[in-house]
C-alpha positions in Angstrom: -0.1 -0.3 0.2 1.4 3.3 -1.2 1.7 6.3 1.5 0.0 9.5 0.2 0.0 13.2 1.1 -2.2 16.3 0.4 -1.0 19.6 -0.2 -1.8 22.4 2.4 -1.9 25.5 -0.4 -4.6 25.2 -2.7 -3.8 25.1 -6.4 -5.1 28.4 -8.5 -8.4 26.6 -9.1 -8.9 26.0 -5.3 -8.0 22.6 -5.1 -5.7 20.5 -3.4 -3.5 18.1 -4.9 -3.0 14.6 -3.1 0.6 13.0 -4.1 2.1 9.4 -3.6 4.7 9.5 -1.9 6.8 7.5 -3.6 9.2 10.6 -5.3 7.9 9.7 -9.1 5.8 13.0 -9.1 7.2 16.0 -11.1 5.8 18.5 -9.7 5.8 17.2 -5.6 5.1 20.0 -2.9 7.6 21.1 -0.5 7.8 19.0 2.5 6.7 21.9 4.5 3.5 21.9 2.8 2.7 18.3 2.5 -0.4 16.8 5.4 0.0 13.7 5.2 -2.9 11.0 4.5 -1.2 7.3 5.7 -1.6 4.1 3.7 -4.1 4.0 1.1 -5.4 0.5 -0.9 -5.6 2.8 -3.6 -6.1 6.7 -4.6 -9.4 7.0 -4.4 -9.1 6.4 -0.7 -6.7 9.2 0.0 -8.7 12.1 -1.7 -11.5 10.8 0.3 -9.2 11.2 3.5 -7.8 14.3 2.1 -11.9 15.8 1.4 -11.9 15.1 4.5 -9.6 18.3 5.6 -10.0 20.0 2.4 -13.4 19.8 0.6 -11.3 20.6 -2.4 -8.9 17.9 -3.1 -8.1 15.9 -6.5 -5.3 13.7 -6.9 -2.1 14.8 -9.1 -2.1 14.7 -12.5 1.7 13.2 -12.5 2.0 10.9 -9.7 -2.4 10.1 -9.0 -3.5 10.3 -12.5 -6.2 7.4 -12.1 -7.6 10.4 -9.7 -7.3 13.6 -11.0 -10.9 14.7 -12.1 -10.0 18.0 -13.2 
């Protein structure tokens, strides 16, 4: 199961991006801006966890493309 985090800083459209913590992302946020979401069996679960904190959350287009919906 991969470990996920969400960027505490929203994108210009207001969405907070969920990233997988495996160093595969081409555009990760700074470490100080990462809010841990823990281990999840899939990105849908990780995005749901992020939405508990930030209603507008979505998967990163680069490292979590299966959950990038906008």
